[in-house]
N, C-alpha and C positions, 0 to 999 in steps of 0.2 A: 479069775485074773483081775487085778486092779487096773482101772483106767484113770487117766488124769483129766481133770476139768479145768478150763481156763477160769479166770475170775468172772468174766462175763457169763459163762455157762453156770457157774455157781450162783450168781445173782439172779439168774432166770429160772433156776430149778424150783419147781413148785413145792417140793418137800422142804427145802431149805428156807424158802419164803415163809412156809407155815411155821417152822420152828422159830424163825426170827420173830414172827408175829406173836407166838405163844410166849416167848421170852421177853417180849416188849422191846426188842431191838429194831431200830429203824434201819431199813435196807441201806440208806445212805451212809449211816454210821458204820455198818458192817463193810460196805464197799470201801470206805475210807481206811478202815483198819486193814483190810486185805491189801490195798494198794500201798499203804505205809510199810507193811511187812515185805511186800515185793521190792519196794525201793531199798529197804534194808538189805535184802539179799543181793541186790545189784552192787551195793557198796562193800559187801563182805570181801575181805582179801581171800584170794585163792578160789573164788567162785568159778566153777567149771562151765556154767551156762553162758551163752552169749547174751548180750544185752537185750536182744529181741526176745529170746526165750524168757528172760527174767521179767520183761514187761508183760508177757503173757503167762505169768507165774501160774503154775498148776497146783491143784490140791488133789492128792491121791484119794480115791474112794474105793 
C-alpha cells in the first residue's frame, strides 16, 4: 500500500538525500523545486485539496 510523505519528510529521508548527493543536486535546490510545484498546485483551478493540504503537499511512494 502506498503512503504519502510530506515535503519535510522527503527532505529528511536518508535514501532521497543519498540519491540527491549521487546526482549532484543540492537539497536546497530540490526543496525549492518541490515547494514551487506545491505552490503551482495551490493555484490550479479545480484543486480539490485545502490550502493547508497543498502546503503540506505529499509525494506518493
